[in-house]
N, C-alpha and C positions, 0 to 999 in steps of 0.2 A: 795332244793328251788332254783329256778331260778327267778330273777327280771330282767325285761327287761327295759332298760332306753334309752331315746333318748336325745342327746345333740347337741347344736348348736355350729358350728365353724363360728364365725362371723368375717369377716376382713373389716376393714374400714381404708382407708389412710395407708395402711401397718401395722396397729395395730390390735391385736385380743382382743375380748371382753371376760373377765373372771369375775366370781363372787366368793366371798368366802363363804364357808359353815358355816351356824350359829352355835352358841352354843346350845347344847343340841341335835344336830343331828348327825348321824353316820359320821365319819370323819370330825368333826367340826374343823373349822379354816382352813381347806386346800382349795386351789384354785381350781375352776373347769370351765368347759365350760358350759354355762347355759343350763338348760333342767331338765329332771325328769323322774319319772316312768310312765310306760304306764299302763293305766287301762285295765282290762279284755276285749278284743274284740276292743280295740282301735288300730289304725294303728299308725306305727312310726312316720309318717308325722303329723297326727292329734294330737298325744301326744306332739309332740314338738312345734306345734303351739300353743296348749293350754297352756303348761308350760311357754311359752315365755310371753304369755299374762298375766298369773297369776303372774309371778315372776318380769316382767320388763315392764308391761303395754304397750306393743308394738306388732303390726302385724308383720308377717313375711312370706317370700317367702323362703320354703324349697326347696333345691337344691338336688344335688346327694349326696348319702351316700359316705363319705370319707373312713371310717373304721368302722370295727365291731371287737370287742374284748370281750373275756370273763375273769373274774378274780373272784377268790374266797376270800371272806372276812369271816374268822372265821365261815365257814360252809354255808355261804350265797353266792351264785353264782350270779354274776352280768354280764348281756349280755349287752354291752354298745354299742350304734350305734351313730356314730358321722356324722352329715350332715353339709354341707356348707350351710349357710343361709343368706339371705339379710333381714335386718330390714326395716320395714316401719315406719319412725318416730325415736324419740329419746328414747332409753331405760331409764326407771326410776326404780330403786329398790323399790319393793312394800313389802318385807318382812324383811326391815332393813338390808339386806346384803350388804356387801362392794362390790363395783363394779370398774374395772378398765380396760383401754384400753392399752394393752402392746405390744412391739415389739417382734418380734420372738426370738431375742437373750436375751431378758428379761425373757422368760418363765422358764428358768433354775433357776433362782433367787427366783422363787416362789415354795412353797410346794404344788404338786399336789397329788391326790391319785394314787397309783401304776398303776391302770387300764388306766390312761391317758398317761403313758411314752412312747408307741408307737407312739401315734399320735403327742405329743410334738417334738419327735425326727423328724417325717416327717414335721412338721410345721417349725421347726428351718432349715431344709434343703431347703425347696421349697415354703413353703407358701401355699395357697389355691388358685386354678383356679377361 
């Protein structure tokens, strides 16, 4: 089984937007780039726009795809697509999740899912265009 996920890489004033997975969810307590699962037939960019609206009550401009990676979590395969995004307005967590803006060098201090490792390495080296 493969789950397709779209995630936003939002950079503002040199900081990246990250949120923390809630209790009771897969990978609870880990930090992530906001986004979520695509619905059947939904495009990656539509999925990401919808998820950002639902999770952070914000509109977005979805730009270029930065990275696609595939990771297996106990028999479930995640196909994760990271996109550079610009937010329209200020993000406000809607699901009780913690949210932070962090500098590239601070990303290593937070615990992320293994699937995010390659992206985090890229962001630490050069940021997002």
